[in-house]
N, C-alpha and C positions, 0 to 999 in steps of 0.2 A: 512473503516469498513465494512465488508461485508461477504458474500457469503455461501452458498451451503450446510452448516452443515445438514439443514433439507431434504436433498436428501434421507436421510436414511428411511423417512417415506415411501417411495415408496415401499420398501420392505415389509413392513406389509400390504400393499394395495393390492398386487398381490400374487396370489396364486402359479404361477409357473414362472420362469425367462426364457423368451424367448431366443433364440439364438442372438448373436451379428449379426446386419445386415451387409450383404456383401459390402455396400456402405459407410462404416465406414471412417471417414477422415484419410488420410494417416499420419498426424501427431499425432493421437491420442495415448496416451500410451508414448510419448517421453518426457524426462526431458529437462531442458535448454540445458545442453551440446550436448544431441543427436540431438535436433532442430537445434542449430547454426551449428553444423558440417555437418549436413544433407544438409543445405544451402551453404556449402562452405566457411564459415567465420572462421575465427581463434577465438579460446576462451581459456580463462586461467582461473584458480581458485586460488585466492589468500586469505590467512588466516590473519586475522587483530585481535589483542588482545585489548580489552578494558582495562580502567583504574581499573575496578572492576573485571576483570578476563573472561569476556565471549570470546569466540573465534568465530569470525564471518567470514563467506564467502563471498568475493567479486568476482563477474563474470566479466572477462574483455574481451572486443571486441577490440583489439588495431587497427584494420583497417577495411575497408570494402572491398567488392569484387573488384578484378581488381584494387588494389592499394598497394603500397608499404609503408612499416612502415617508419614514419617520425618523428623525433624529434620535430616538430613543431605543431603536432595534438593536438588541446585544449583538455583537459580532460572534461568529462561531467559525474556527478555522478547521476544515476536514482535510485529513492527510492520508493518502492511499497506501498500499503495500507495493512490494517489489514487483517490478515488471508492470506496473499499472499506471493509471493517471486519474484525474479528476473525474472522468467520467463515471467512475465506479458509484459515486454518490448520487447519480440521477437516472441512469440507464434502466431502473425498474420501473419509473414513470411515477405520475401524481398517485397520491395516496398509499405508496409504498417506498419508494427511494427515501432515504434518510434526508438528502440535501433539500429535495422539495418539501417532505414534511416539515422540516425545520423552517423553511421560508414561510410556509403557510401558517406557520405556529408563532410568526412575529419577529424572527429572527435574521439577522443580516449574515447570509451564508457566504463563506469564503472557501474554495476548494484549490488546495495546492497541488503543484507538480513538481516533482523532484528533478534535480539536475539530470540531464541526459535522457529523459524521456521525450515522447513525441512532441510535447509543449514546451519543453525547456531545454532545447537543443542548441543553445546559443551562449556565447561567451564573449566579454569584451575585446579579447584579443586572439583567442584560439578559435580554430575552425574543427568541428567535430569529425570531419573527414580526413583533412589533411594534417590536422595535429592530434589524431585519435589517441596517441600514447600519452600526451598530456591532458587533452579535455577529458578522458575517462579514467584519470588516475584519482579515483576517490572511491569512498566506501559509505556505509551508512554513518560513519562517524563524521564526514564532512557535511553531509545533510543534516546531522542534528547540530553540528557546531556553527555552521555558516547559513544553511538554507532557513531553517525553522525561524532562529532570531531575525533574519532579513524579512520574511513573511510576517512575523509578528509585530515588528515596529512598523512596517508599512501599514497593516490593516489599523493598528492603534492610531497612527499618525493621520490617516485617511478618515477614520469614523471618529475621532476625537474622544475615544474612550480609553479609559485606564486599564481594562482588563478584557480578556476575551475568553469564551469556551473553546475546548480543544477535543475532538474526536479523531481518533487514529485507529487504523486497521492494520495488523501485522506489522510490517517495517514502519508504517506509520507511528505505532507504538515505539518500537525501537528506538527511532530518530528522537522522539520526545524523551525518553529516559536518558539518551546521550546528552542532549541539550540540558535538561534539568539538573543534571549531575556535573557537567562540565562548565556550564554557564548558569550557576545557581540564582543569580539576580533576575533570571527570566520566570522563575518559580512566582514571583510576585505579580507577573502580568497574566496569571491563569486563574480564571473562576473556578473551573473545574476540569479535569483531564477525564474523559471516557475512553478506556482502552478496550478496544475490540479485537479479540485474539491476540492477547499480548505476548510479545516475544522480546525477552532480554535473555534468560538462560535457556539453554537448548541441549544440555547434556543428556537428558532422558527421551530424546526426539522418538515419537513412536513411529515415524515414517520409515519402511525398512529400505525402501531404495535409495532415498537421501541418505540414512545412516551409512550405507554401503560405500556410496559415492565419497562420503565424508572420511572413510577409513583409508581411502586412497588418495587423501588430500596431497601429499608429496608429489604423486605422479601427475594429478592434476595441475598443481602448481607449475611443474616442469613443463608439461605440454602448453599451457598457457604462455610460458616464456618462449618456448621454441616457435611457436606459430604466431606469437605477437598478437594474441586475441586480446581486444581491449573493449569494444562495444558488444553488448550482449542481446540479442533478440529484439532488435528494432521492429517497428511494425510495417508490414509490406502490404500493398493492395491484394497480392495473391492469397495472404492468409485471410483476409475479409472474405475472399472469394471461396475459399475452401471451406470456410464456416457455412456459408450460405448455401452450399451445394451438397454437403455430407452430414451437416449437424442440426438438422431440423428432426421433428418427430416422425415425419414421412420418410426419412432417409433410411435404407438398410444399414448405414454406418453409423448410426446415432449412438449405438452402444459403444464403439471404438472411441468416440469423441468425450462420452461420459468416462470412460475408463481412463482417459488421459488426466481428467479433471480430478477424478478419484484417487488416483494413484499417489497424486501429490496431496491433497486436502484431506482425505479420509473418505471412506465409502459411504456414499450416501446417494440418494436420488430425489433431493428436495428441489433441484434447479429444474425448471419447467425446460423439457427438450427443446421446444420453439423458441426460448429465449437464447439458447447457446449462441446462434449466429449474431445476436446483438452484443454479447460479450465479446465474441471474437471479432468484431467490427473494429474495436480499438485495442484489443489486448492480444499478445504482449505488446507493451508500449516502449520496451526498450530501457536498458540499464547498462551497467558496466559489469565485467566478469570480476573485479575486485570485490564487489559486493557479495557476490556468492561465495566467493574464497573466504571473506571475512566471517559469513555465517558457517560454513564449513569449519573454520577455526574454533567458533564457539561450541559447535557440537563435540569436537575431539576434546577441548580443554575442559568442558564443563564450567566455564567462566564467562563472565560478561565483561569484556575487556577491549581495549583498543586493538588496532591491527597489529598482527604478529609479523614481523620484518625478519626473524630469525635473530639468533644472538648478536650477531655483530651489527645488523641493521638496527635491532632494539637498543642496542647501545649508544650507537651514533644518534638515533633519533630521541630516544627517552632517558639515555643515561642509565639504563639498567638492561639486564639480559632478557627480562620477560616484559610484555606490554602492561601497561598500567590498568589496573582494573577500575570500572566506572563505580563511584562511590554512590550506591543507590540511596544511602542515607541523606544525601543532600537533595533528593528530590521532595521538596516540602510543598509543593503545590497538591491541593486535594485530588485524590486518584479514585477512581471506581473502576475495576476490573470485570470484564464481561468474557467469560471463557466456557469451553465447551469439552464434553468427555470424549467426543470423537475426532477432535481436531489433531491430525497427525502432524502439525507444526508446532503446536503450544501444548507440551505434555502438562498434565496436572501437577506432576511432581515439580516442574519447573516454574509453573505458575505459583505454586505453594511457596516455593523458597523466595520469589519475588514478594508475595504478600508479606512475608514475615519480616521483610527489610524496609518496606516503605513507611515512613514516619508519619505521613498524613493520609491513610488509607481509609476512605470513607465507606468502601464496600467491595465485596468480591462476590459475584454473581455467576453461578454455573447456570448456563441455559438449561432450561426445563426440557429437554428433548434429547434423549441419549444419542441420536444419530446426527446431531448438527455437527457439521464440520467447519474447516478452515474458511472456504468459500460461502458457506451459508450465512455467514455475517453480512455479507452483501446481498446475496441473490436467492436465497431460499424462498420458496413459494410462500411461507408463512413467517417471514422475516419481521413483519410488524407485529405479530401475535408474539413470537418469541423474544424479541430483542428491540425493536425500533421504540415501541409504546413506553418501554421501560428507560431507553436512553432519553427520550423526550421528557418523560416526568422527572427524571433526575436533574436534567439541565434546567427545568421550570422551577425545581424546588431550590436551586442554587442561584 
């Protein structure tokens, strides 16, 4: 759960917009298709329909560089975090990005896109613009309950495999924990789940800004209802242009870009400033406001539970006054947690609570760098050394 919406404030604080720097990163402005093709990898787009009618895009890299397509390549599903998309797994480029490293290591790489983001803004009957109230009426519960099973079934049917590997970052871990507890039959389809910056419990959230916002949840919920806010931070070309103008190493405003990232993820400077425009070329990728509200509920309640509709709403929907808790003891798939001490969205105390409840925990690994933050799991300059090599090794060993 993260990123960059506040970048818009830069426009109001600057009288005239300077020209784009000549030293702009060559990958700035490219989407996932363009990035993967640029580096010589094959890429496919697949459409998956959920039980409730959403049409989701899966991006697939069936093989790596200098390798042939083989029927024995084990499938891996990578799932992004809130406000993000499949591009997270490739935009660091060959030799660094986890999606490309996996492809080069002999895996069939599938990258999901949650309902409502740039690549999954479709439905069998609903239009995201004219039917926004209905289209964006979902949270991470529906993504875990409907989206992930549809993707897993599609991948296994397409590849002829019985199981797959799963790697999630941030909300990509939350939705897995939802699926594995609410639809426990899918645990049998997972070889290994690697959780990067795992988020289930959030009661000890270290982020002071988000904690304060969560304290005013009732006001936020009221404002959302008054102003009929449904979609949240879809991607616009102007955001890409702002990133290309203000967020490079040569820009006088790069510190403001860093500040926006760090005030959410945890203060660190491990992301190369010249790489910021590449991130902002695709992020934020859009979501719905209900997902944010659900996370705020988690922060306030100290629970990992379904969406809270209020006493009367809960009684009508769940048959009880409080939302049902997710039963983490039903998550029987093998899980390895990767977490960091400077992650402002996944507190050590909350990760410890999750660790104590998972019945098939194969490992819990603290990243050996005390400034590693929530976004460093994707984009730190030394992400291969601190994380990706370890993730590759644990997948190979399973």
